[in-house]
PASEBA-1860 file (N, C-alpha, C; in nm, 3 decimals):
! residues 308
1> MSDPDWAQ> 8.468/11.961/9.453/8.358/11.960/9.546/8.353/12.097/9.611 ~ 8.234/12.153/9.620/8.221/12.294/9.657/8.230/12.317/9.807 ~ 8.184/12.226/9.889/8.184/12.243/10.034/8.323/12.215/10.088 ~ 8.389/12.316/10.148/8.526/12.294/10.195/8.535/12.187/10.302 ~ 8.426/12.161/10.376/8.428/12.057/10.479/8.448/11.919/10.419 ~ 8.413/11.902/10.292/8.424/11.772/10.227/8.558/11.757/10.153 ~ 8.632/11.864/10.138/8.744/11.864/10.045/8.850/11.760/10.082 ~ 8.897/11.760/10.207/9.006/11.669/10.242/8.965/11.522/10.233
9> PWDAAFGP> 8.853/11.479/10.294/8.817/11.337/10.281/8.788/11.297/10.137 ~ 8.726/11.386/10.059/8.699/11.352/9.919/8.828/11.338/9.840 ~ 8.921/11.432/9.859/9.047/11.425/9.786/9.128/11.302/9.823 ~ 9.117/11.258/9.949/9.187/11.137/9.991/9.123/11.013/9.931 ~ 8.992/11.012/9.920/8.921/10.894/9.869/8.922/10.887/9.717 ~ 8.894/11.000/9.652/8.871/10.999/9.507/8.943/11.111/9.433 ~ 9.043/11.169/9.494/9.106/11.284/9.432/9.257/11.273/9.421 ~ 9.325/11.387/9.429/9.469/11.392/9.402/9.559/11.361/9.520
17> TPGLCPPA> 9.501/11.340/9.640/9.586/11.320/9.758/9.552/11.191/9.831 ~ 9.559/11.076/9.763/9.526/10.950/9.831/9.629/10.912/9.936 ~ 9.746/10.975/9.932/9.850/10.939/10.026/9.838/11.005/10.161 ~ 9.728/11.077/10.188/9.709/11.133/10.321/9.714/11.021/10.424 ~ 9.790/11.040/10.530/9.800/10.935/10.629/9.667/10.920/10.701 ~ 9.636/10.801/10.752/9.505/10.777/10.815/9.466/10.879/10.921 ~ 9.558/10.924/11.010/9.512/11.022/11.110/9.456/11.149/11.049 ~ 9.497/11.182/10.926/9.449/11.305/10.863/9.303/11.298/10.824
25> VESANSRP> 9.246/11.177/10.821/9.105/11.165/10.785/9.021/11.120/10.904 ~ 9.078/11.119/11.022/9.001/11.076/11.138/8.878/11.163/11.161 ~ 8.887/11.293/11.131/8.773/11.382/11.154/8.653/11.346/11.069 ~ 8.675/11.261/10.968/8.566/11.221/10.880/8.464/11.132/10.950 ~ 8.495/11.088/11.073/8.399/11.004/11.144/8.280/11.082/11.196 ~ 8.283/11.213/11.190/8.177/11.292/11.251/8.045/11.280/11.177 ~ 8.048/11.253/11.046/7.926/11.239/10.968/7.935/11.110/10.887 ~ 7.822/11.041/10.869/7.829/10.910/10.803/7.892/10.912/10.664
33> RESWLAAV> 7.854/11.009/10.581/7.910/11.009/10.446/8.059/11.041/10.446 ~ 8.102/11.121/10.541/8.245/11.146/10.553/8.317/11.022/10.606 ~ 8.249/10.946/10.689/8.308/10.820/10.737/8.328/10.724/10.621 ~ 8.232/10.720/10.528/8.248/10.638/10.408/8.370/10.682/10.328 ~ 8.386/10.813/10.310/8.501/10.863/10.236/8.632/10.826/10.306 ~ 8.635/10.841/10.438/8.754/10.804/10.513/8.787/10.656/10.494 ~ 8.685/10.572/10.496/8.706/10.428/10.479/8.757/10.397/10.339 ~ 8.704/10.465/10.238/8.752/10.445/10.102/8.900/10.482/10.092
41> ALGGRGYY> 8.937/10.595/10.153/9.076/10.638/10.151/9.166/10.536/10.221 ~ 9.122/10.488/10.336/9.200/10.389/10.410/9.213/10.259/10.331 ~ 9.104/10.215/10.271/9.109/10.093/10.191/9.200/10.108/10.071 ~ 9.202/10.225/10.010/9.288/10.248/9.895/9.435/10.234/9.928 ~ 9.470/10.251/10.055/9.609/10.236/10.097/9.634/10.100/10.163 ~ 9.530/10.018/10.169/9.547/9.884/10.223/9.523/9.872/10.371 ~ 9.466/9.973/10.433/9.432/9.964/10.576/9.291/9.906/10.589 ~ 9.279/9.778/10.557/9.147/9.718/10.544/9.074/9.705/10.677
49> AAAAARLW> 9.144/9.671/10.783/9.076/9.657/10.912/9.022/9.792/10.959 ~ 9.101/9.897/10.945/9.055/10.031/10.984/8.938/10.075/10.898 ~ 8.943/10.043/10.769/8.832/10.078/10.681/8.706/10.003/10.720 ~ 8.721/9.874/10.750/8.605/9.792/10.786/8.537/9.844/10.912 ~ 8.616/9.894/11.006/8.558/9.947/11.130/8.467/10.065/11.103 ~ 8.491/10.138/10.995/8.405/10.250/10.958/8.290/10.209/10.868 ~ 8.313/10.103/10.789/8.213/10.064/10.690/8.100/9.978/10.748 ~ 8.132/9.887/10.841/8.026/9.799/10.891/7.911/9.873/10.957
57> PLVRGPDA> 7.936/9.978/11.038/7.821/10.052/11.092/7.734/10.114/10.983 ~ 7.792/10.151/10.871/7.713/10.206/10.761/7.631/10.098/10.693 ~ 7.692/9.979/10.675/7.618/9.867/10.615/7.495/9.834/10.698 ~ 7.507/9.845/10.829/7.397/9.810/10.919/7.307/9.929/10.951 ~ 7.340/10.046/10.897/7.268/10.167/10.930/7.141/10.186/10.851 ~ 7.069/10.297/10.875/6.937/10.319/10.815/6.940/10.374/10.673 ~ 7.053/10.426/10.629/7.060/10.489/10.497/7.095/10.384/10.393 ~ 7.001/10.353/10.304/7.020/10.244/10.208/7.133/10.274/10.110
65> VLAALAAA> 7.145/10.398/10.067/7.251/10.433/9.973/7.388/10.415/10.036 ~ 7.404/10.467/10.157/7.531/10.450/10.225/7.559/10.304/10.258 ~ 7.455/10.230/10.290/7.473/10.087/10.317/7.527/10.016/10.194 ~ 7.472/10.050/10.077/7.518/9.987/9.953/7.659/10.030/9.917 ~ 7.688/10.160/9.931/7.822/10.209/9.902/7.925/10.144/9.994 ~ 7.889/10.132/10.122/7.981/10.072/10.219/8.001/9.924/10.191 ~ 7.892/9.852/10.159/7.904/9.710/10.129/7.990/9.688/10.005 ~ 7.973/9.775/9.905/8.053/9.763/9.783/8.200/9.789/9.812
73> ALASHRRQ> 8.230/9.884/9.901/8.369/9.909/9.937/8.430/9.789/10.008 ~ 8.356/9.732/10.104/8.405/9.612/10.172/8.427/9.498/10.072 ~ 8.333/9.484/9.977/8.346/9.378/9.877/8.472/9.397/9.793 ~ 8.502/9.522/9.757/8.621/9.546/9.676/8.747/9.506/9.751 ~ 8.749/9.528/9.883/8.866/9.487/9.961/8.880/9.336/9.962 ~ 8.768/9.265/9.975/8.773/9.119/9.972/8.818/9.067/9.836 ~ 8.769/9.130/9.730/8.811/9.089/9.595/8.961/9.107/9.578 ~ 9.013/9.219/9.628/9.156/9.245/9.614/9.240/9.143/9.689
81> LGDHAGAR> 9.180/9.076/9.787/9.250/8.970/9.859/9.210/8.831/9.810 ~ 9.144/8.826/9.695/9.114/8.698/9.632/8.990/8.627/9.681 ~ 8.913/8.691/9.768/8.792/8.628/9.823/8.670/8.672/9.744 ~ 8.651/8.613/9.627/8.541/8.656/9.541/8.406/8.609/9.594 ~ 8.404/8.497/9.663/8.277/8.451/9.722/8.233/8.544/9.834 ~ 8.327/8.583/9.920/8.294/8.678/10.026/8.253/8.812/9.971 ~ 8.320/8.855/9.865/8.284/8.981/9.801/8.144/8.974/9.743 ~ 8.109/8.861/9.684/7.976/8.844/9.625/7.867/8.859/9.731
89> SLDGTGLR> 7.892/8.802/9.848/7.795/8.814/9.957/7.777/8.960/9.998 ~ 7.887/9.034/10.007/7.880/9.175/10.046/7.812/9.260/9.940 ~ 7.846/9.238/9.814/7.778/9.312/9.707/7.629/9.280/9.707 ~ 7.596/9.154/9.734/7.455/9.116/9.743/7.384/9.187/9.857 ~ 7.455/9.206/9.968/7.398/9.281/10.080/7.367/9.423/10.039 ~ 7.458/9.485/9.964/7.433/9.620/9.916/7.315/9.626/9.820 ~ 7.305/9.528/9.733/7.194/9.525/9.638/7.061/9.510/9.712 ~ 7.059/9.425/9.816/6.936/9.408/9.893/6.896/9.537/9.965
97> ALADAGLL> 6.994/9.611/10.014/6.962/9.737/10.081/6.892/9.833/9.986 ~ 6.941/9.841/9.863/6.877/9.928/9.764/6.739/9.876/9.726 ~ 6.727/9.744/9.710/6.599/9.686/9.674/6.494/9.710/9.783 ~ 6.534/9.690/9.908/6.440/9.709/10.019/6.393/9.853/10.029 ~ 6.477/9.947/9.984/6.441/10.088/9.987/6.372/10.133/9.858 ~ 6.350/10.039/9.764/6.285/10.074/9.639/6.372/10.158/9.548 ~ 6.504/10.136/9.552/6.597/10.223/9.479/6.669/10.153/9.365 ~ 6.613/10.044/9.313/6.681/9.974/9.206/6.636/10.015/9.067
105> NPDGIDAD> 6.525/10.088/9.058/6.480/10.134/8.927/6.578/10.238/8.875 ~ 6.642/10.215/8.758/6.742/10.310/8.711/6.684/10.443/8.667 ~ 6.552/10.451/8.644/6.490/10.577/8.602/6.441/10.654/8.724 ~ 6.486/10.776/8.738/6.440/10.861/8.846/6.478/10.810/8.983 ~ 6.594/10.743/8.989/6.629/10.675/9.113/6.653/10.772/9.228 ~ 6.707/10.890/9.197/6.740/10.982/9.305/6.617/11.047/9.368 ~ 6.510/11.058/9.291/6.390/11.121/9.345/6.336/11.045/9.464 ~ 6.371/10.918/9.474/6.324/10.837/9.585/6.409/10.851/9.710
113> HSDRAGDP> 6.512/10.932/9.702/6.603/10.943/9.815/6.622/11.092/9.845 ~ 6.520/11.149/9.905/6.512/11.294/9.916/6.619/11.356/10.005 ~ 6.679/11.277/10.095/6.778/11.338/10.183/6.908/11.370/10.111 ~ 6.915/11.340/9.981/7.032/11.379/9.902/7.021/11.521/9.850 ~ 6.907/11.587/9.870/6.890/11.722/9.818/6.996/11.814/9.878 ~ 7.069/11.883/9.793/7.170/11.977/9.838/7.298/11.912/9.885 ~ 7.308/11.781/9.877/7.428/11.711/9.921/7.538/11.730/9.817 ~ 7.654/11.786/9.855/7.759/11.808/9.755/7.816/11.680/9.699
121> TASEGADA> 7.795/11.565/9.765/7.847/11.440/9.711/7.754/11.379/9.606 ~ 7.632/11.428/9.595/7.537/11.364/9.504/7.587/11.367/9.360 ~ 7.646/11.477/9.320/7.697/11.486/9.183/7.839/11.431/9.173 ~ 7.893/11.379/9.282/8.031/11.331/9.283/8.040/11.180/9.304 ~ 7.930/11.109/9.287/7.936/10.965/9.294/7.893/10.905/9.425 ~ 7.810/10.976/9.501/7.763/10.921/9.630/7.612/10.916/9.635 ~ 7.546/10.901/9.519/7.401/10.894/9.518/7.357/10.752/9.487 ~ 7.225/10.734/9.473/7.173/10.599/9.455/7.214/10.538/9.322
129> RAARSDVL> 7.224/10.618/9.218/7.271/10.563/9.090/7.412/10.507/9.104 ~ 7.497/10.583/9.170/7.635/10.537/9.189/7.639/10.411/9.274 ~ 7.556/10.405/9.378/7.553/10.287/9.464/7.506/10.164/9.385 ~ 7.402/10.183/9.304/7.352/10.073/9.222/7.462/10.023/9.128 ~ 7.533/10.116/9.066/7.642/10.079/8.976/7.751/10.005/9.051 ~ 7.788/10.055/9.169/7.895/9.993/9.246/7.865/9.846/9.276 ~ 7.743/9.817/9.323/7.714/9.679/9.363/7.697/9.588/9.242 ~ 7.637/9.639/9.134/7.618/9.554/9.016/7.751/9.526/8.946
137> LGLAADAV> 7.835/9.627/8.931/7.966/9.602/8.872/8.051/9.515/8.964 ~ 8.033/9.535/9.095/8.102/9.448/9.188/8.059/9.303/9.172 ~ 7.929/9.280/9.159/7.881/9.143/9.139/7.933/9.084/9.008 ~ 7.942/9.166/8.905/7.998/9.117/8.778/8.145/9.078/8.796 ~ 8.221/9.161/8.867/8.362/9.128/8.892/8.374/9.004/8.979 ~ 8.284/8.989/9.076/8.283/8.869/9.159/8.261/8.745/9.073 ~ 8.168/8.756/8.979/8.138/8.642/8.891/8.259/8.606/8.806 ~ 8.333/8.707/8.760/8.456/8.678/8.685/8.551/8.595/8.771
145> GLGRPDEA> 8.573/8.640/8.895/8.664/8.568/8.983/8.619/8.429/9.019 ~ 8.488/8.406/9.015/8.432/8.274/9.047/8.417/8.186/8.923 ~ 8.465/8.235/8.809/8.459/8.155/8.687/8.321/8.145/8.627 ~ 8.243/8.252/8.637/8.107/8.253/8.583/8.094/8.365/8.479 ~ 8.155/8.350/8.363/8.158/8.458/8.265/8.020/8.497/8.213 ~ 7.930/8.401/8.196/7.796/8.435/8.147/7.721/8.521/8.248 ~ 7.734/8.486/8.376/7.671/8.566/8.480/7.733/8.705/8.484 ~ 7.864/8.713/8.467/7.930/8.843/8.467/7.878/8.932/8.354
153> RRLFGIEA> 7.863/8.874/8.235/7.812/8.954/8.123/7.668/8.999/8.147 ~ 7.588/8.912/8.206/7.449/8.949/8.233/7.442/9.065/8.333 ~ 7.518/9.055/8.439/7.517/9.161/8.540/7.573/9.290/8.482 ~ 7.675/9.279/8.401/7.733/9.397/8.336/7.627/9.465/8.249 ~ 7.551/9.385/8.176/7.446/9.441/8.091/7.337/9.508/8.170 ~ 7.302/9.453/8.286/7.200/9.516/8.371/7.250/9.650/8.422 ~ 7.373/9.655/8.467/7.428/9.781/8.519/7.432/9.887/8.410 ~ 7.462/9.846/8.289/7.477/9.942/8.179/7.348/10.015/8.146
161> TSADAGWR> 7.233/9.965/8.194/7.106/10.035/8.168/7.089/10.158/8.256 ~ 7.178/10.174/8.355/7.168/10.288/8.445/7.235/10.409/8.382 ~ 7.157/10.512/8.358/7.213/10.634/8.300/7.268/10.723/8.410 ~ 7.370/10.799/8.374/7.420/10.904/8.461/7.458/10.852/8.600 ~ 7.533/10.741/8.602/7.576/10.683/8.729/7.703/10.747/8.781 ~ 7.758/10.843/8.710/7.874/10.915/8.759/8.005/10.871/8.696 ~ 8.109/10.949/8.722/8.239/10.925/8.659/8.302/10.793/8.703 ~ 8.279/10.752/8.828/8.338/10.627/8.872/8.281/10.509/8.795
169> AVIRRGWV> 8.152/10.515/8.765/8.088/10.406/8.690/8.149/10.394/8.551 ~ 8.175/10.506/8.486/8.233/10.502/8.352/8.367/10.431/8.354 ~ 8.451/10.464/8.452/8.583/10.402/8.461/8.571/10.254/8.496 ~ 8.489/10.224/8.595/8.479/10.086/8.641/8.417/9.995/8.536 ~ 8.329/10.049/8.452/8.276/9.967/8.342/8.388/9.921/8.251 ~ 8.483/10.008/8.224/8.597/9.969/8.141/8.679/9.860/8.206 ~ 8.702/9.874/8.338/8.778/9.769/8.409/8.708/9.635/8.400 ~ 8.579/9.634/8.433/8.506/9.507/8.440/8.489/9.446/8.301
177> AAEIELSA> 8.463/9.530/8.201/8.451/9.478/8.065/8.582/9.413/8.021 ~ 8.694/9.474/8.054/8.824/9.416/8.020/8.844/9.284/8.094 ~ 8.807/9.279/8.221/8.823/9.157/8.299/8.736/9.044/8.243 ~ 8.616/9.078/8.199/8.528/8.977/8.142/8.591/8.917/8.016 ~ 8.643/9.004/7.930/8.705/8.954/7.807/8.830/8.872/7.836 ~ 8.911/8.916/7.931/9.031/8.840/7.967/8.993/8.702/8.021 ~ 8.889/8.698/8.103/8.847/8.569/8.161/8.795/8.474/8.055 ~ 8.745/8.530/7.945/8.693/8.448/7.836/8.802/8.414/7.734
185> GRAAAAVA> 8.926/8.454/7.762/9.036/8.426/7.670/9.037/8.515/7.548 ~ 8.971/8.630/7.556/8.965/8.723/7.443/9.050/8.846/7.475 ~ 9.179/8.825/7.479/9.269/8.932/7.522/9.262/9.054/7.431 ~ 9.255/9.033/7.302/9.251/9.147/7.210/9.127/9.232/7.233 ~ 9.015/9.167/7.267/8.890/9.240/7.292/8.894/9.315/7.423 ~ 8.985/9.278/7.513/8.995/9.346/7.642/9.065/9.480/7.632 ~ 9.141/9.501/7.527/9.222/9.623/7.518/9.136/9.748/7.502 ~ 9.032/9.741/7.419/8.950/9.860/7.394/8.881/9.912/7.520
193> PARAAERA> 8.811/9.828/7.597/8.750/9.881/7.720/8.855/9.928/7.822 ~ 8.970/9.862/7.824/9.075/9.906/7.915/9.126/10.045/7.876 ~ 9.140/10.068/7.745/9.181/10.201/7.699/9.073/10.305/7.730 ~ 8.948/10.267/7.716/8.838/10.359/7.747/8.842/10.398/7.894 ~ 8.869/10.301/7.981/8.881/10.330/8.124/8.996/10.424/8.150 ~ 9.108/10.401/8.084/9.225/10.488/8.104/9.195/10.631/8.061 ~ 9.126/10.646/7.948/9.092/10.782/7.902/8.997/10.850/8.000 ~ 8.898/10.775/8.048/8.803/10.833/8.144/8.872/10.870/8.274
201> AARSASVR> 8.963/10.783/8.320/9.035/10.812/8.443/9.123/10.936/8.428 ~ 9.181/10.954/8.311/9.266/11.071/8.288/9.189/11.201/8.300 ~ 9.058/11.195/8.278/8.975/11.315/8.291/8.931/11.339/8.435 ~ 8.957/11.244/8.522/8.918/11.256/8.662/9.032/11.312/8.745 ~ 9.001/11.346/8.869/9.105/11.393/8.961/9.165/11.279/9.042 ~ 9.118/11.157/9.022/9.154/11.046/9.109/9.285/10.980/9.069 ~ 9.387/10.997/9.151/9.515/10.930/9.129/9.496/10.779/9.132 ~ 9.416/10.733/9.226/9.395/10.588/9.241/9.329/10.528/9.118
209> HRAKSALV> 9.227/10.594/9.065/9.160/10.541/8.946/9.250/10.546/8.824 ~ 9.335/10.648/8.815/9.428/10.654/8.703/9.530/10.541/8.712 ~ 9.580/10.515/8.834/9.679/10.409/8.850/9.618/10.272/8.819 ~ 9.498/10.246/8.870/9.438/10.115/8.844/9.404/10.100/8.696 ~ 9.362/10.208/8.632/9.331/10.198/8.489/9.456/10.165/8.409 ~ 9.570/10.222/8.448/9.695/10.188/8.381/9.732/10.041/8.405 ~ 9.703/9.992/8.525/9.727/9.850/8.555/9.639/9.761/8.469 ~ 9.510/9.791/8.462/9.418/9.709/8.382/9.458/9.712/8.235
217> LGAALAAA> 9.493/9.830/8.185/9.536/9.838/8.046/9.663/9.758/8.024 ~ 9.758/9.770/8.116/9.881/9.695/8.101/9.858/9.544/8.101 ~ 9.768/9.498/8.188/9.738/9.355/8.191/9.673/9.309/8.061 ~ 9.583/9.392/8.007/9.519/9.357/7.879/9.620/9.354/7.766 ~ 9.708/9.454/7.762/9.809/9.460/7.657/9.905/9.341/7.667 ~ 9.943/9.306/7.790/10.032/9.192/7.808/9.967/9.063/7.758 ~ 9.840/9.045/7.792/9.769/8.924/7.748/9.754/8.920/7.597 ~ 9.746/9.039/7.537/9.731/9.048/7.391/9.865/9.040/7.319
225> GERAAARE> 9.974/9.024/7.393/10.105/9.010/7.331/10.179/9.138/7.305 ~ 10.124/9.251/7.350/10.190/9.381/7.329/10.275/9.414/7.452 ~ 10.385/9.343/7.465/10.462/9.346/7.589/10.529/9.481/7.615 ~ 10.580/9.544/7.513/10.647/9.673/7.534/10.549/9.778/7.584 ~ 10.432/9.785/7.520/10.331/9.882/7.563/10.278/9.846/7.701 ~ 10.265/9.716/7.728/10.218/9.672/7.859/10.317/9.713/7.967 ~ 10.445/9.692/7.940/10.547/9.728/8.040/10.544/9.878/8.069 ~ 10.526/9.959/7.967/10.520/10.103/7.986/10.401/10.141/8.074
233> SITVALAA> 10.284/10.083/8.046/10.164/10.115/8.122/10.177/10.070/8.268 ~ 10.227/9.950/8.290/10.242/9.898/8.425/10.346/9.978/8.503 ~ 10.451/10.021/8.436/10.554/10.101/8.503/10.494/10.232/8.553 ~ 10.410/10.294/8.472/10.341/10.417/8.513/10.252/10.390/8.634 ~ 10.176/10.281/8.627/10.085/10.246/8.737/10.163/10.221/8.866 ~ 10.271/10.145/8.857/10.348/10.111/8.976/10.411/10.236/9.038 ~ 10.463/10.324/8.954/10.525/10.445/9.007/10.424/10.530/9.084 ~ 10.305/10.545/9.028/10.201/10.624/9.096/10.157/10.555/9.225
241> ARRHGLRP> 10.140/10.424/9.220/10.095/10.351/9.338/10.197/10.359/9.451 ~ 10.324/10.346/9.416/10.427/10.354/9.520/10.439/10.496/9.575 ~ 10.430/10.593/9.487/10.444/10.732/9.531/10.335/10.772/9.629 ~ 10.215/10.719/9.610/10.101/10.759/9.692/10.063/10.655/9.797 ~ 10.142/10.550/9.812/10.115/10.451/9.915/9.994/10.365/9.888 ~ 9.963/10.340/9.762/9.846/10.260/9.725/9.888/10.113/9.716 ~ 9.912/10.052/9.831/9.971/9.918/9.836/9.886/9.810/9.770 ~ 9.750/9.818/9.775/9.674/9.715/9.703/9.695/9.717/9.552
249> LVWPCALV> 9.749/9.826/9.499/9.785/9.830/9.358/9.932/9.800/9.336 ~ 10.015/9.826/9.437/10.158/9.804/9.421/10.188/9.657/9.393 ~ 10.129/9.567/9.476/10.172/9.428/9.461/10.129/9.364/9.328 ~ 10.007/9.387/9.277/9.978/9.327/9.145/10.058/9.393/9.033 ~ 10.080/9.524/9.042/10.163/9.590/8.940/10.302/9.527/8.937 ~ 10.361/9.511/9.054/10.497/9.459/9.061/10.504/9.315/9.010 ~ 10.402/9.235/9.038/10.404/9.097/8.990/10.391/9.090/8.838 ~ 10.304/9.173/8.780/10.293/9.174/8.634/10.424/9.222/8.573
257> LADLDPAG> 10.484/9.323/8.634/10.609/9.376/8.582/10.722/9.273/8.592 ~ 10.718/9.187/8.693/10.819/9.081/8.704/10.815/8.989/8.583 ~ 10.695/8.968/8.529/10.683/8.885/8.408/10.728/8.961/8.284 ~ 10.700/9.091/8.282/10.732/9.171/8.164/10.878/9.216/8.160 ~ 10.944/9.213/8.275/11.082/9.259/8.286/11.165/9.151/8.355 ~ 11.196/9.043/8.284/11.266/8.931/8.347/11.398/8.970/8.414 ~ 11.468/9.065/8.357/11.597/9.104/8.415/11.581/9.162/8.555 ~ 11.469/9.228/8.579/11.445/9.287/8.710/11.343/9.212/8.792
265> ADGHRRVA> 11.315/9.087/8.753/11.204/9.012/8.815/11.220/8.996/8.965 ~ 11.341/8.965/9.011/11.361/8.944/9.154/11.329/9.070/9.233 ~ 11.374/9.184/9.184/11.345/9.309/9.252/11.197/9.341/9.254 ~ 11.130/9.318/9.142/10.986/9.344/9.136/10.911/9.253/9.233 ~ 10.955/9.128/9.244/10.887/9.036/9.336/10.910/9.078/9.481 ~ 11.025/9.132/9.511/11.049/9.182/9.647/10.957/9.299/9.679 ~ 10.939/9.387/9.582/10.847/9.500/9.600/10.705/9.448/9.624 ~ 10.664/9.350/9.543/10.530/9.292/9.558/10.512/9.229/9.694
273> AAALHCVL> 10.612/9.152/9.738/10.601/9.083/9.866/10.591/9.182/9.981 ~ 10.671/9.289/9.976/10.668/9.388/10.085/10.533/9.457/10.091 ~ 10.477/9.493/9.974/10.348/9.562/9.972/10.236/9.470/10.020 ~ 10.234/9.346/9.971/10.128/9.254/10.011/10.139/9.219/10.159 ~ 10.261/9.201/10.206/10.282/9.173/10.348/10.222/9.286/10.432 ~ 10.247/9.410/10.392/10.194/9.525/10.467/10.042/9.527/10.463 ~ 9.985/9.499/10.346/9.839/9.497/10.334/9.780/9.393/10.428 ~ 9.836/9.274/10.430/9.779/9.167/10.511/9.800/9.192/10.660
281> RHADPGAR> 9.906/9.259/10.696/9.925/9.296/10.836/9.818/9.393/10.884 ~ 9.763/9.470/10.793/9.662/9.570/10.829/9.521/9.526/10.791 ~ 9.505/9.397/10.763/9.373/9.341/10.734/9.321/9.270/10.858 ~ 9.190/9.252/10.864/9.133/9.178/10.975/9.165/9.029/10.957 ~ 9.159/8.950/11.065/9.199/8.809/11.056/9.121/8.730/10.950 ~ 8.991/8.758/10.936/8.913/8.687/10.836/8.962/8.715/10.695 ~ 8.997/8.839/10.668/9.048/8.875/10.536/9.183/8.808/10.511 ~ 9.266/8.800/10.614/9.396/8.734/10.598/9.378/8.585/10.568
289> RSAESSPW> 9.284/8.524/10.637/9.259/8.381/10.611/9.212/8.361/10.467 ~ 9.127/8.451/10.420/9.080/8.441/10.282/9.195/8.453/10.184 ~ 9.287/8.546/10.211/9.401/8.564/10.123/9.491/8.441/10.122 ~ 9.514/8.382/10.239/9.600/8.264/10.248/9.545/8.147/10.168 ~ 9.413/8.135/10.163/9.351/8.021/10.094/9.317/8.051/9.949 ~ 9.341/8.173/9.903/9.302/8.211/9.768/9.412/8.180/9.667 ~ 9.376/8.119/9.554/9.477/8.097/9.449/9.519/8.225/9.378 ~ 9.446/8.336/9.404/9.476/8.462/9.338/9.582/8.544/9.410
297> VPTWMFVL> 9.610/8.511/9.536/9.700/8.594/9.616/9.827/8.515/9.646 ~ 9.943/8.563/9.603/10.068/8.487/9.616/10.131/8.497/9.754 ~ 10.062/8.447/9.855/10.116/8.453/9.990/10.234/8.360/10.009 ~ 10.266/8.277/9.909/10.384/8.193/9.916/10.512/8.276/9.918 ~ 10.502/8.405/9.885/10.622/8.487/9.876/10.682/8.520/10.011 ~ 10.606/8.500/10.117/10.658/8.537/10.248/10.582/8.461/10.356 ~ 10.633/8.469/10.478/10.563/8.412/10.594/10.480/8.521/10.657 ~ 10.352/8.497/10.677/10.263/8.599/10.733/10.301/8.629/10.876
305> APNR> 10.312/8.758/10.904/10.340/8.802/11.041/10.209/8.826/11.114 ~ 10.212/8.834/11.246/10.089/8.865/11.321/10.032/9.000/11.278 ~ 9.900/9.010/11.285/9.835/9.137/11.251/9.861/9.238/11.364 ~ 9.931/9.346/11.334/9.963/9.444/11.435/9.982/9.581/11.373
END
């Protein structure tokens, strides 16, 4: 990114330094798009309540693109805590914001949002195409979690008609395509899109996207019976997630690794429990309640402490 004022929040959100501590991105509150980047960085480390405090004003604000990006970020946090219904509502809110602003047409979408002219984030995944992709892929992932594979495929197909949605869209398409195939019991078919996501992530500067892509690939390989390759991929993902404090990735990586590495299963489960416990301590009460009631989140591993 060319503007030095954007460098630190961008690198924390989508670049090589996701482990920047939250106070280091506090200055990002001065401008709305920087506030979005700060929230993404905070969410990537599991500080969901702090991220939500920055995202909700954007969801309710006048900028439709930022509203959609913020809603999609909030939805991703809910999905990571197993609340796919809540995530679906948030992604729908983002989609409505774009629709109300006339920004859902995939052709020439940016021309309708003139305040992006000269914005250094426009070519970096913060324009209307990227927002449209975020909410549609989010809705597809929500449908997977809600057991609606046909709806997920339909939404995935709609999103795919958007050209030039940015590097994040390329990676996330691989994740969601793999999840759709896994949900349909087609593990072997999930490996190719997962590998495509991993290759795309490797070309990016985003540590977080590379780690999650390794996790998705490892999960697909494990489901396809390629346990040795899966263990290698998940080990890479877990190491990166722990090194950079990406706790929302640490706990699922560690749980998958517990299955792939029975000899070390107890240790991996302890790592997962510690990371998830920390995430839930830094989530808002509603998100914690969603996690407690979700079959996707193993809160049985520990007793929830007060949010503090």
